C-alpha positions in Angstrom: 4.4 -25.3 23.4 3.2 -27.7 26.2 5.8 -29.4 28.4 6.3 -30.7 31.9 8.0 -28.7 34.6 11.5 -30.0 34.0 14.3 -27.6 34.4 15.1 -27.7 30.7 11.7 -26.3 29.9 11.8 -23.5 32.5 15.3 -22.3 31.5 16.1 -18.9 30.0 17.3 -20.6 26.8 14.0 -22.4 26.4 12.0 -19.3 27.1 14.1 -17.3 24.6 13.5 -20.1 22.0 9.7 -19.9 22.5 9.7 -16.1 22.2 11.9 -16.2 19.0 9.4 -18.5 17.4 6.2 -16.8 18.7 5.3 -19.7 20.8 3.5 -19.5 24.2 4.7 -21.7 27.1 2.2 -24.1 28.8 3.2 -26.5 31.5 1.6 -29.3 33.5 0.5 -28.7 37.0 2.9 -29.9 39.7 2.4 -33.6 40.5 0.2 -34.2 37.5 2.4 -36.4 35.3 -0.6 -37.5 33.2 -1.8 -34.0 32.3 -0.4 -34.2 28.8 -0.3 -38.0 28.4 -2.8 -38.0 25.5 -0.9 -35.3 23.6 2.5 -37.0 24.2 1.0 -40.3 23.0 -0.3 -38.7 19.8 3.0 -36.9 19.0 5.0 -40.1 19.6 2.8 -41.9 17.1 3.0 -39.0 14.6 6.8 -39.1 14.8 7.1 -42.9 14.6 4.5 -43.4 11.8 5.1 -40.4 9.6 7.7 -37.7 10.4 10.8 -40.0 10.9 10.2 -41.5 7.5 10.3 -38.2 5.7 12.6 -35.3 4.8 10.8 -32.0 4.1 12.0 -29.3 1.8 10.3 -26.6 3.8 7.8 -25.9 6.6 4.8 -25.8 4.3 5.5 -29.3 3.0 5.9 -30.5 6.6 2.6 -28.8 7.7 0.7 -30.3 4.7 2.1 -33.8 5.5 1.1 -33.6 9.1 -2.4 -32.4 8.1 -2.6 -35.3 5.7 -1.6 -37.8 8.4 -4.2 -36.5 10.8 -7.1 -35.9 8.4 -6.6 -38.7 5.9 -5.2 -41.5 8.1 -5.2 -40.9 11.9 -8.8 -39.8 12.3 -10.6 -41.9 9.6 -8.5 -45.0 9.4 -6.1 -45.7 12.2 -7.5 -48.1 14.8 -7.2 -47.2 18.4 -7.1 -49.8 21.2 -8.8 -47.5 23.6 -11.7 -47.1 21.2 -12.4 -50.8 20.9 -10.2 -50.9 17.8 -12.2 -48.3 16.0 -10.9 -45.2 14.3 -11.7 -41.9 16.0 -14.3 -41.1 13.4 -15.9 -44.5 13.6 -16.0 -44.2 17.4 -17.7 -40.8 17.2 -20.3 -42.1 14.8 -21.0 -45.0 17.1 -21.4 -42.7 20.1 -23.6 -40.2 18.2 -25.8 -43.1 16.9 -26.3 -44.3 20.4 -27.2 -40.9 21.7 -29.6 -40.1 18.8 -30.9 -43.6 18.2 -31.6 -45.4 15.0 -35.0 -43.6 14.3 -33.7 -40.0 14.5 -31.4 -38.2 12.1 
């Protein structure tokens, strides 16, 4: 579980929670507030676009829905402003095509 170095994430209660759920703590370096900005942005979108709209009967249903969001929507379809309004898969294909060139496979 990645977090910043806020006191709530270094407390004994938080460490106990991580151990109880077999999670390993990971924190940003001091003074590096952008260390996990990409992950935070992704999880904010995941929550806003998918999870907050659903109620899951169990963990497996939630896991499958998150997988579906990532593999069936986020990567192949969702447009990203940073990628010139291309989906991640479209962007990767474009970059790969540029590296290989139109005559090579």
